[in-house]
TORKOL-4160 file (C-alpha; in steps of 0.2 Angstrom, whole numbers, padded with zeros to 4 digits, m for minus):
390
<pt num="1" X="m0134" Y="m0123" Z="m0172"/>
<pt num="2" X="m0148" Y="m0118" Z="m0161"/>
<pt num="3" X="m0164" Y="m0126" Z="m0165"/>
<pt num="4" X="m0181" Y="m0117" Z="m0167"/>
<pt num="5" X="m0192" Y="m0113" Z="m0153"/>
<pt num="6" X="m0205" Y="m0102" Z="m0146"/>
<pt num="7" X="m0207" Y="m0095" Z="m0129"/>
<pt num="8" X="m0222" Y="m0089" Z="m0119"/>
<pt num="9" X="m0225" Y="m0072" Z="m0113"/>
<pt num="10" X="m0222" Y="m0069" Z="m0094"/>
<pt num="11" X="m0229" Y="m0058" Z="m0080"/>
<pt num="12" X="m0221" Y="m0043" Z="m0074"/>
<pt num="13" X="m0211" Y="m0051" Z="m0061"/>
<pt num="14" X="m0206" Y="m0043" Z="m0043"/>
<pt num="15" X="m0195" Y="m0054" Z="m0035"/>
<pt num="16" X="m0187" Y="m0053" Z="m0017"/>
<pt num="17" X="m0190" Y="m0052" Z="0002"/>
<pt num="18" X="m0202" Y="m0038" Z="0006"/>
<pt num="19" X="m0210" Y="m0036" Z="m0011"/>
<pt num="20" X="m0227" Y="m0038" Z="m0004"/>
<pt num="21" X="m0226" Y="m0021" Z="0001"/>
<pt num="22" X="m0228" Y="m0016" Z="m0018"/>
<pt num="23" X="m0244" Y="m0024" Z="m0019"/>
<pt num="24" X="m0256" Y="m0009" Z="m0014"/>
<pt num="25" X="m0249" Y="0003" Z="m0025"/>
<pt num="26" X="m0249" Y="m0010" Z="m0040"/>
<pt num="27" X="m0267" Y="m0013" Z="m0037"/>
<pt num="28" X="m0272" Y="0006" Z="m0036"/>
<pt num="29" X="m0265" Y="0006" Z="m0053"/>
<pt num="30" X="m0279" Y="m0005" Z="m0059"/>
<pt num="31" X="m0293" Y="0003" Z="m0049"/>
<pt num="32" X="m0301" Y="0003" Z="m0031"/>
<pt num="33" X="m0309" Y="m0014" Z="m0029"/>
<pt num="34" X="m0302" Y="m0032" Z="m0030"/>
<pt num="35" X="m0307" Y="m0050" Z="m0026"/>
<pt num="36" X="m0294" Y="m0056" Z="m0014"/>
<pt num="37" X="m0292" Y="m0075" Z="m0016"/>
<pt num="38" X="m0284" Y="m0083" Z="m0001"/>
<pt num="39" X="m0283" Y="m0100" Z="0007"/>
<pt num="40" X="m0294" Y="m0103" Z="0022"/>
<pt num="41" X="m0281" Y="m0099" Z="0035"/>
<pt num="42" X="m0263" Y="m0098" Z="0033"/>
<pt num="43" X="m0262" Y="m0081" Z="0025"/>
<pt num="44" X="m0277" Y="m0072" Z="0033"/>
<pt num="45" X="m0273" Y="m0069" Z="0051"/>
<pt num="46" X="m0253" Y="m0067" Z="0049"/>
<pt num="47" X="m0244" Y="m0051" Z="0052"/>
<pt num="48" X="m0242" Y="m0049" Z="0032"/>
<pt num="49" X="m0261" Y="m0050" Z="0030"/>
<pt num="50" X="m0264" Y="m0036" Z="0044"/>
<pt num="51" X="m0252" Y="m0024" Z="0035"/>
<pt num="52" X="m0259" Y="m0028" Z="0018"/>
<pt num="53" X="m0277" Y="m0024" Z="0025"/>
<pt num="54" X="m0272" Y="m0008" Z="0033"/>
<pt num="55" X="m0264" Y="m0002" Z="0017"/>
<pt num="56" X="m0278" Y="m0005" Z="0007"/>
<pt num="57" X="m0289" Y="0003" Z="0019"/>
<pt num="58" X="m0279" Y="0019" Z="0018"/>
<pt num="59" X="m0278" Y="0018" Z="m0001"/>
<pt num="60" X="m0297" Y="0016" Z="0001"/>
<pt num="61" X="m0296" Y="0000" Z="m0010"/>
<pt num="62" X="m0312" Y="m0011" Z="m0006"/>
<pt num="63" X="m0308" Y="m0030" Z="m0006"/>
<pt num="64" X="m0320" Y="m0044" Z="m0006"/>
<pt num="65" X="m0312" Y="m0060" Z="0001"/>
<pt num="66" X="m0315" Y="m0077" Z="m0007"/>
<pt num="67" X="m0307" Y="m0091" Z="0003"/>
<pt num="68" X="m0302" Y="m0107" Z="m0006"/>
<pt num="69" X="m0299" Y="m0124" Z="0003"/>
<pt num="70" X="m0291" Y="m0137" Z="m0007"/>
<pt num="71" X="m0289" Y="m0139" Z="m0026"/>
<pt num="72" X="m0301" Y="m0128" Z="m0035"/>
<pt num="73" X="m0316" Y="m0136" Z="m0043"/>
<pt num="74" X="m0327" Y="m0130" Z="m0056"/>
<pt num="75" X="m0341" Y="m0127" Z="m0044"/>
<pt num="76" X="m0330" Y="m0116" Z="m0033"/>
<pt num="77" X="m0325" Y="m0106" Z="m0049"/>
<pt num="78" X="m0343" Y="m0105" Z="m0054"/>
<pt num="79" X="m0349" Y="m0101" Z="m0036"/>
<pt num="80" X="m0336" Y="m0086" Z="m0035"/>
<pt num="81" X="m0340" Y="m0080" Z="m0052"/>
<pt num="82" X="m0359" Y="m0080" Z="m0048"/>
<pt num="83" X="m0356" Y="m0072" Z="m0031"/>
<pt num="84" X="m0347" Y="m0056" Z="m0037"/>
<pt num="85" X="m0355" Y="m0055" Z="m0054"/>
<pt num="86" X="m0365" Y="m0039" Z="m0050"/>
<pt num="87" X="m0349" Y="m0031" Z="m0040"/>
<pt num="88" X="m0339" Y="m0018" Z="m0048"/>
<pt num="89" X="m0322" Y="m0026" Z="m0047"/>
<pt num="90" X="m0305" Y="m0020" Z="m0056"/>
<pt num="91" X="m0293" Y="m0033" Z="m0051"/>
<pt num="92" X="m0292" Y="m0052" Z="m0044"/>
<pt num="93" X="m0277" Y="m0054" Z="m0033"/>
<pt num="94" X="m0272" Y="m0072" Z="m0026"/>
<pt num="95" X="m0261" Y="m0074" Z="m0011"/>
<pt num="96" X="m0258" Y="m0093" Z="m0008"/>
<pt num="97" X="m0251" Y="m0109" Z="m0014"/>
<pt num="98" X="m0254" Y="m0116" Z="m0030"/>
<pt num="99" X="m0272" Y="m0120" Z="m0029"/>
<pt num="100" X="m0276" Y="m0102" Z="m0023"/>
<pt num="101" X="m0267" Y="m0095" Z="m0038"/>
<pt num="102" X="m0276" Y="m0107" Z="m0050"/>
<pt num="103" X="m0293" Y="m0102" Z="m0042"/>
<pt num="104" X="m0289" Y="m0083" Z="m0044"/>
<pt num="105" X="m0283" Y="m0086" Z="m0062"/>
<pt num="106" X="m0299" Y="m0095" Z="m0066"/>
<pt num="107" X="m0310" Y="m0083" Z="m0058"/>
<pt num="108" X="m0301" Y="m0068" Z="m0067"/>
<pt num="109" X="m0304" Y="m0077" Z="m0083"/>
<pt num="110" X="m0323" Y="m0082" Z="m0080"/>
<pt num="111" X="m0329" Y="m0065" Z="m0072"/>
<pt num="112" X="m0343" Y="m0058" Z="m0081"/>
<pt num="113" X="m0346" Y="m0073" Z="m0093"/>
<pt num="114" X="m0361" Y="m0083" Z="m0092"/>
<pt num="115" X="m0355" Y="m0100" Z="m0096"/>
<pt num="116" X="m0347" Y="m0113" Z="m0083"/>
<pt num="117" X="m0329" Y="m0115" Z="m0082"/>
<pt num="118" X="m0332" Y="m0133" Z="m0087"/>
<pt num="119" X="m0336" Y="m0127" Z="m0105"/>
<pt num="120" X="m0318" Y="m0121" Z="m0107"/>
<pt num="121" X="m0308" Y="m0135" Z="m0099"/>
<pt num="122" X="m0296" Y="m0145" Z="m0110"/>
<pt num="123" X="m0303" Y="m0163" Z="m0113"/>
<pt num="124" X="m0319" Y="m0159" Z="m0104"/>
<pt num="125" X="m0327" Y="m0143" Z="m0113"/>
<pt num="126" X="m0330" Y="m0139" Z="m0131"/>
<pt num="127" X="m0327" Y="m0121" Z="m0131"/>
<pt num="128" X="m0311" Y="m0111" Z="m0132"/>
<pt num="129" X="m0309" Y="m0097" Z="m0119"/>
<pt num="130" X="m0308" Y="m0080" Z="m0129"/>
<pt num="131" X="m0292" Y="m0075" Z="m0118"/>
<pt num="132" X="m0303" Y="m0059" Z="m0110"/>
<pt num="133" X="m0300" Y="m0058" Z="m0090"/>
<pt num="134" X="m0299" Y="m0046" Z="m0077"/>
<pt num="135" X="m0282" Y="m0041" Z="m0072"/>
<pt num="136" X="m0273" Y="m0054" Z="m0061"/>
<pt num="137" X="m0260" Y="m0053" Z="m0048"/>
<pt num="138" X="m0252" Y="m0069" Z="m0040"/>
<pt num="139" X="m0242" Y="m0069" Z="m0024"/>
<pt num="140" X="m0237" Y="m0087" Z="m0020"/>
<pt num="141" X="m0234" Y="m0092" Z="m0001"/>
<pt num="142" X="m0227" Y="m0110" Z="m0006"/>
<pt num="143" X="m0213" Y="m0115" Z="m0018"/>
<pt num="144" X="m0220" Y="m0128" Z="m0029"/>
<pt num="145" X="m0232" Y="m0125" Z="m0044"/>
<pt num="146" X="m0225" Y="m0110" Z="m0052"/>
<pt num="147" X="m0243" Y="m0104" Z="m0056"/>
<pt num="148" X="m0237" Y="m0087" Z="m0054"/>
<pt num="149" X="m0230" Y="m0088" Z="m0072"/>
<pt num="150" X="m0240" Y="m0099" Z="m0081"/>
<pt num="151" X="m0254" Y="m0098" Z="m0093"/>
<pt num="152" X="m0266" Y="m0112" Z="m0086"/>
<pt num="153" X="m0277" Y="m0115" Z="m0071"/>
<pt num="154" X="m0279" Y="m0133" Z="m0065"/>
<pt num="155" X="m0297" Y="m0136" Z="m0061"/>
<pt num="156" X="m0302" Y="m0153" Z="m0053"/>
<pt num="157" X="m0316" Y="m0164" Z="m0049"/>
<pt num="158" X="m0313" Y="m0180" Z="m0038"/>
<pt num="159" X="m0322" Y="m0196" Z="m0040"/>
<pt num="160" X="m0328" Y="m0209" Z="m0052"/>
<pt num="161" X="m0331" Y="m0197" Z="m0065"/>
<pt num="162" X="m0317" Y="m0185" Z="m0059"/>
<pt num="163" X="m0304" Y="m0175" Z="m0069"/>
<pt num="164" X="m0290" Y="m0164" Z="m0068"/>
<pt num="165" X="m0289" Y="m0152" Z="m0082"/>
<pt num="166" X="m0283" Y="m0134" Z="m0087"/>
<pt num="167" X="m0291" Y="m0119" Z="m0092"/>
<pt num="168" X="m0279" Y="m0111" Z="m0104"/>
<pt num="169" X="m0275" Y="m0097" Z="m0114"/>
<pt num="170" X="m0260" Y="m0086" Z="m0118"/>
<pt num="171" X="m0268" Y="m0071" Z="m0110"/>
<pt num="172" X="m0271" Y="m0080" Z="m0094"/>
<pt num="173" X="m0253" Y="m0077" Z="m0089"/>
<pt num="174" X="m0254" Y="m0066" Z="m0073"/>
<pt num="175" X="m0252" Y="m0048" Z="m0077"/>
<pt num="176" X="m0240" Y="m0046" Z="m0062"/>
<pt num="177" X="m0231" Y="m0059" Z="m0050"/>
<pt num="178" X="m0224" Y="m0053" Z="m0034"/>
<pt num="179" X="m0213" Y="m0067" Z="m0028"/>
<pt num="180" X="m0209" Y="m0063" Z="m0009"/>
<pt num="181" X="m0199" Y="m0077" Z="0000"/>
<pt num="182" X="m0205" Y="m0070" Z="0016"/>
<pt num="183" X="m0221" Y="m0077" Z="0012"/>
<pt num="184" X="m0215" Y="m0094" Z="0013"/>
<pt num="185" X="m0207" Y="m0094" Z="0030"/>
<pt num="186" X="m0222" Y="m0100" Z="0039"/>
<pt num="187" X="m0226" Y="m0114" Z="0027"/>
<pt num="188" X="m0227" Y="m0131" Z="0037"/>
<pt num="189" X="m0214" Y="m0145" Z="0033"/>
<pt num="190" X="m0226" Y="m0157" Z="0025"/>
<pt num="191" X="m0232" Y="m0143" Z="0013"/>
<pt num="192" X="m0213" Y="m0138" Z="0010"/>
<pt num="193" X="m0209" Y="m0155" Z="0007"/>
<pt num="194" X="m0224" Y="m0159" Z="m0006"/>
<pt num="195" X="m0223" Y="m0142" Z="m0015"/>
<pt num="196" X="m0204" Y="m0143" Z="m0016"/>
<pt num="197" X="m0204" Y="m0160" Z="m0024"/>
<pt num="198" X="m0217" Y="m0153" Z="m0035"/>
<pt num="199" X="m0206" Y="m0139" Z="m0040"/>
<pt num="200" X="m0190" Y="m0151" Z="m0041"/>
<pt num="201" X="m0200" Y="m0163" Z="m0053"/>
<pt num="202" X="m0206" Y="m0149" Z="m0065"/>
<pt num="203" X="m0188" Y="m0143" Z="m0066"/>
<pt num="204" X="m0182" Y="m0160" Z="m0069"/>
<pt num="205" X="m0195" Y="m0166" Z="m0082"/>
<pt num="206" X="m0193" Y="m0148" Z="m0091"/>
<pt num="207" X="m0175" Y="m0150" Z="m0092"/>
<pt num="208" X="m0177" Y="m0169" Z="m0099"/>
<pt num="209" X="m0192" Y="m0165" Z="m0110"/>
<pt num="210" X="m0191" Y="m0169" Z="m0128"/>
<pt num="211" X="m0200" Y="m0153" Z="m0132"/>
<pt num="212" X="m0187" Y="m0141" Z="m0122"/>
<pt num="213" X="m0176" Y="m0129" Z="m0129"/>
<pt num="214" X="m0158" Y="m0121" Z="m0125"/>
<pt num="215" X="m0168" Y="m0109" Z="m0115"/>
<pt num="216" X="m0178" Y="m0121" Z="m0105"/>
<pt num="217" X="m0164" Y="m0131" Z="m0103"/>
<pt num="218" X="m0153" Y="m0116" Z="m0096"/>
<pt num="219" X="m0167" Y="m0110" Z="m0085"/>
<pt num="220" X="m0171" Y="m0127" Z="m0077"/>
<pt num="221" X="m0153" Y="m0129" Z="m0074"/>
<pt num="222" X="m0152" Y="m0112" Z="m0063"/>
<pt num="223" X="m0167" Y="m0119" Z="m0054"/>
<pt num="224" X="m0160" Y="m0136" Z="m0050"/>
<pt num="225" X="m0144" Y="m0128" Z="m0043"/>
<pt num="226" X="m0156" Y="m0119" Z="m0031"/>
<pt num="227" X="m0164" Y="m0136" Z="m0027"/>
<pt num="228" X="m0148" Y="m0144" Z="m0023"/>
<pt num="229" X="m0143" Y="m0130" Z="m0010"/>
<pt num="230" X="m0161" Y="m0125" Z="m0003"/>
<pt num="231" X="m0174" Y="m0140" Z="m0003"/>
<pt num="232" X="m0168" Y="m0149" Z="0012"/>
<pt num="233" X="m0162" Y="m0133" Z="0021"/>
<pt num="234" X="m0180" Y="m0126" Z="0019"/>
<pt num="235" X="m0187" Y="m0142" Z="0024"/>
<pt num="236" X="m0176" Y="m0143" Z="0040"/>
<pt num="237" X="m0174" Y="m0124" Z="0044"/>
<pt num="238" X="m0190" Y="m0116" Z="0039"/>
<pt num="239" X="m0185" Y="m0099" Z="0043"/>
<pt num="240" X="m0169" Y="m0098" Z="0034"/>
<pt num="241" X="m0174" Y="m0084" Z="0022"/>
<pt num="242" X="m0159" Y="m0088" Z="0010"/>
<pt num="243" X="m0165" Y="m0106" Z="0008"/>
<pt num="244" X="m0183" Y="m0100" Z="0006"/>
<pt num="245" X="m0177" Y="m0087" Z="m0007"/>
<pt num="246" X="m0169" Y="m0102" Z="m0017"/>
<pt num="247" X="m0184" Y="m0112" Z="m0016"/>
<pt num="248" X="m0195" Y="m0096" Z="m0022"/>
<pt num="249" X="m0184" Y="m0094" Z="m0037"/>
<pt num="250" X="m0183" Y="m0113" Z="m0041"/>
<pt num="251" X="m0203" Y="m0113" Z="m0041"/>
<pt num="252" X="m0205" Y="m0097" Z="m0051"/>
<pt num="253" X="m0191" Y="m0105" Z="m0064"/>
<pt num="254" X="m0201" Y="m0121" Z="m0064"/>
<pt num="255" X="m0217" Y="m0113" Z="m0070"/>
<pt num="256" X="m0208" Y="m0103" Z="m0084"/>
<pt num="257" X="m0200" Y="m0120" Z="m0090"/>
<pt num="258" X="m0215" Y="m0131" Z="m0089"/>
<pt num="259" X="m0225" Y="m0118" Z="m0099"/>
<pt num="260" X="m0211" Y="m0118" Z="m0113"/>
<pt num="261" X="m0206" Y="m0136" Z="m0112"/>
<pt num="262" X="m0220" Y="m0147" Z="m0106"/>
<pt num="263" X="m0219" Y="m0161" Z="m0092"/>
<pt num="264" X="m0216" Y="m0180" Z="m0090"/>
<pt num="265" X="m0224" Y="m0195" Z="m0084"/>
<pt num="266" X="m0224" Y="m0190" Z="m0065"/>
<pt num="267" X="m0236" Y="m0175" Z="m0069"/>
<pt num="268" X="m0246" Y="m0187" Z="m0081"/>
<pt num="269" X="m0249" Y="m0197" Z="m0065"/>
<pt num="270" X="m0253" Y="m0181" Z="m0055"/>
<pt num="271" X="m0268" Y="m0178" Z="m0068"/>
<pt num="272" X="m0274" Y="m0196" Z="m0068"/>
<pt num="273" X="m0273" Y="m0199" Z="m0049"/>
<pt num="274" X="m0278" Y="m0181" Z="m0044"/>
<pt num="275" X="m0294" Y="m0184" Z="m0054"/>
<pt num="276" X="m0299" Y="m0200" Z="m0046"/>
<pt num="277" X="m0292" Y="m0198" Z="m0028"/>
<pt num="278" X="m0292" Y="m0184" Z="m0015"/>
<pt num="279" X="m0272" Y="m0184" Z="m0015"/>
<pt num="280" X="m0262" Y="m0167" Z="m0014"/>
<pt num="281" X="m0254" Y="m0163" Z="m0031"/>
<pt num="282" X="m0236" Y="m0160" Z="m0023"/>
<pt num="283" X="m0238" Y="m0177" Z="m0014"/>
<pt num="284" X="m0242" Y="m0188" Z="m0030"/>
<pt num="285" X="m0225" Y="m0179" Z="m0037"/>
<pt num="286" X="m0215" Y="m0181" Z="m0023"/>
<pt num="287" X="m0219" Y="m0199" Z="m0020"/>
<pt num="288" X="m0218" Y="m0205" Z="m0038"/>
<pt num="289" X="m0202" Y="m0195" Z="m0044"/>
<pt num="290" X="m0189" Y="m0207" Z="m0040"/>
<pt num="291" X="m0198" Y="m0223" Z="m0046"/>
<pt num="292" X="m0204" Y="m0214" Z="m0062"/>
<pt num="293" X="m0186" Y="m0208" Z="m0066"/>
<pt num="294" X="m0179" Y="m0225" Z="m0062"/>
<pt num="295" X="m0191" Y="m0234" Z="m0074"/>
<pt num="296" X="m0188" Y="m0220" Z="m0088"/>
<pt num="297" X="m0169" Y="m0223" Z="m0086"/>
<pt num="298" X="m0172" Y="m0241" Z="m0088"/>
<pt num="299" X="m0182" Y="m0240" Z="m0103"/>
<pt num="300" X="m0169" Y="m0226" Z="m0111"/>
<pt num="301" X="m0155" Y="m0239" Z="m0108"/>
<pt num="302" X="m0165" Y="m0254" Z="m0115"/>
<pt num="303" X="m0170" Y="m0245" Z="m0130"/>
<pt num="304" X="m0154" Y="m0234" Z="m0133"/>
<pt num="305" X="m0163" Y="m0223" Z="m0145"/>
<pt num="306" X="m0161" Y="m0207" Z="m0134"/>
<pt num="307" X="m0143" Y="m0205" Z="m0129"/>
<pt num="308" X="m0145" Y="m0187" Z="m0126"/>
<pt num="309" X="m0157" Y="m0189" Z="m0112"/>
<pt num="310" X="m0145" Y="m0202" Z="m0104"/>
<pt num="311" X="m0132" Y="m0188" Z="m0104"/>
<pt num="312" X="m0144" Y="m0176" Z="m0096"/>
<pt num="313" X="m0146" Y="m0188" Z="m0082"/>
<pt num="314" X="m0127" Y="m0190" Z="m0081"/>
<pt num="315" X="m0127" Y="m0171" Z="m0078"/>
<pt num="316" X="m0141" Y="m0172" Z="m0066"/>
<pt num="317" X="m0131" Y="m0185" Z="m0055"/>
<pt num="318" X="m0116" Y="m0175" Z="m0056"/>
<pt num="319" X="m0125" Y="m0160" Z="m0050"/>
<pt num="320" X="m0134" Y="m0168" Z="m0035"/>
<pt num="321" X="m0120" Y="m0180" Z="m0030"/>
<pt num="322" X="m0106" Y="m0168" Z="m0031"/>
<pt num="323" X="m0091" Y="m0181" Z="m0033"/>
<pt num="324" X="m0079" Y="m0181" Z="m0046"/>
<pt num="325" X="m0072" Y="m0194" Z="m0058"/>
<pt num="326" X="m0085" Y="m0207" Z="m0058"/>
<pt num="327" X="m0093" Y="m0216" Z="m0073"/>
<pt num="328" X="m0109" Y="m0211" Z="m0081"/>
<pt num="329" X="m0119" Y="m0225" Z="m0075"/>
<pt num="330" X="m0113" Y="m0221" Z="m0057"/>
<pt num="331" X="m0120" Y="m0203" Z="m0059"/>
<pt num="332" X="m0136" Y="m0210" Z="m0067"/>
<pt num="333" X="m0140" Y="m0222" Z="m0053"/>
<pt num="334" X="m0134" Y="m0211" Z="m0040"/>
<pt num="335" X="m0147" Y="m0197" Z="m0045"/>
<pt num="336" X="m0161" Y="m0210" Z="m0043"/>
<pt num="337" X="m0154" Y="m0216" Z="m0026"/>
<pt num="338" X="m0153" Y="m0197" Z="m0021"/>
<pt num="339" X="m0171" Y="m0195" Z="m0025"/>
<pt num="340" X="m0176" Y="m0211" Z="m0015"/>
<pt num="341" X="m0166" Y="m0203" Z="m0001"/>
<pt num="342" X="m0175" Y="m0186" Z="m0002"/>
<pt num="343" X="m0192" Y="m0197" Z="m0002"/>
<pt num="344" X="m0186" Y="m0205" Z="0014"/>
<pt num="345" X="m0179" Y="m0189" Z="0022"/>
<pt num="346" X="m0194" Y="m0178" Z="0019"/>
<pt num="347" X="m0207" Y="m0192" Z="0025"/>
<pt num="348" X="m0217" Y="m0192" Z="0008"/>
<pt num="349" X="m0232" Y="m0205" Z="0011"/>
<pt num="350" X="m0236" Y="m0219" Z="0000"/>
<pt num="351" X="m0252" Y="m0218" Z="m0011"/>
<pt num="352" X="m0261" Y="m0231" Z="0001"/>
<pt num="353" X="m0261" Y="m0217" Z="0013"/>
<pt num="354" X="m0275" Y="m0209" Z="0002"/>
<pt num="355" X="m0285" Y="m0225" Z="m0001"/>
<pt num="356" X="m0277" Y="m0229" Z="m0018"/>
<pt num="357" X="m0277" Y="m0250" Z="m0019"/>
<pt num="358" X="m0270" Y="m0262" Z="m0030"/>
<pt num="359" X="m0286" Y="m0264" Z="m0039"/>
<pt num="360" X="m0285" Y="m0245" Z="m0044"/>
<pt num="361" X="m0268" Y="m0247" Z="m0052"/>
<pt num="362" X="m0274" Y="m0252" Z="m0070"/>
<pt num="363" X="m0288" Y="m0239" Z="m0072"/>
<pt num="364" X="m0275" Y="m0226" Z="m0066"/>
<pt num="365" X="m0262" Y="m0232" Z="m0079"/>
<pt num="366" X="m0273" Y="m0232" Z="m0093"/>
<pt num="367" X="m0278" Y="m0213" Z="m0092"/>
<pt num="368" X="m0261" Y="m0208" Z="m0088"/>
<pt num="369" X="m0252" Y="m0197" Z="m0102"/>
<pt num="370" X="m0234" Y="m0197" Z="m0106"/>
<pt num="371" X="m0233" Y="m0181" Z="m0116"/>
<pt num="372" X="m0215" Y="m0174" Z="m0115"/>
<pt num="373" X="m0207" Y="m0190" Z="m0106"/>
<pt num="374" X="m0191" Y="m0194" Z="m0113"/>
<pt num="375" X="m0194" Y="m0212" Z="m0115"/>
<pt num="376" X="m0211" Y="m0220" Z="m0120"/>
<pt num="377" X="m0216" Y="m0232" Z="m0106"/>
<pt num="378" X="m0227" Y="m0246" Z="m0107"/>
<pt num="379" X="m0243" Y="m0250" Z="m0096"/>
<pt num="380" X="m0232" Y="m0263" Z="m0087"/>
<pt num="381" X="m0219" Y="m0248" Z="m0084"/>
<pt num="382" X="m0233" Y="m0237" Z="m0078"/>
<pt num="383" X="m0240" Y="m0251" Z="m0066"/>
<pt num="384" X="m0222" Y="m0254" Z="m0059"/>
<pt num="385" X="m0220" Y="m0237" Z="m0054"/>
<pt num="386" X="m0238" Y="m0235" Z="m0045"/>
<pt num="387" X="m0235" Y="m0252" Z="m0036"/>
<pt num="388" X="m0218" Y="m0247" Z="m0029"/>
<pt num="389" X="m0227" Y="m0232" Z="m0021"/>
<pt num="390" X="m0242" Y="m0240" Z="m0014"/>
């Protein structure tokens, strides 16, 4: 019997190499003026941007470029809204990594509103967002967060009173997602590694989630198959369009899955650490993934109250080890070893590289949420995970 579930809405998705060429015509369908949210340098100045801007000029589409550096803060979103409040804008378009997509999503949601975005952030503000927004088109240039398919924008403020919280509403799902793997070809190796491990983590946590469904399980599995064939290949051979396409598919799928199944302890750490320290989201996910799964597996074996999760870990080991005829424990432990090997091969740094010290561990762990993790972990468990990756 298939158990009950619900599934969030999706954007209109255009997937495949060369799909960025559809963008000017799609913009024209909304009007003739856009806010173009990009990163500081990696897209603007490329041949793709030159062709795009020329196409916009020919169609008489006016663009206002808003560059974003790093993860978007409430100040960045508020400043963009203030800057363009008096402009007659029809659409917001984001071309960039997850932070750029989140920034554009938040700008589209806050345009022409008088309040700060802070007032609508989960766990920070006190108001619910009404769901009104400008049309929003998302084009990822990394294969990581899957923000092109989600209804939330992550807003961060780093420091003593820092936070990493979501602006969320069903209507904030992008109207259109253009997933063009060619845009990821120039992604540097370190960002390919971090974003790829973020994607891998999202798929794994969604697959194992106690809030998942047959739909999310099936989708996550297809994304994980692409991770197997494409993650290391895209890291070592960044110009391999087949591998980049596989990772683009995996990232898009990871966004769909997380929106409908939730995430586990690694993303709990990404939220708590990301609010306190200036560590890239993908680095946190990548560097903690192996140890977080090792501790989760140990807890599952000890409690023996979620045998289904251990069966799913067995399946993960069978997929990534590609060896037949071994025991369940062999595959489960082998999956963790595989993750540790990825951490080493893709040179994911320890957390001490970003100023995190032993004295910080307890305060991080005390505010880390488990949410949809398949095992309940103690404070000692959480502490062990962080300590192993200092």
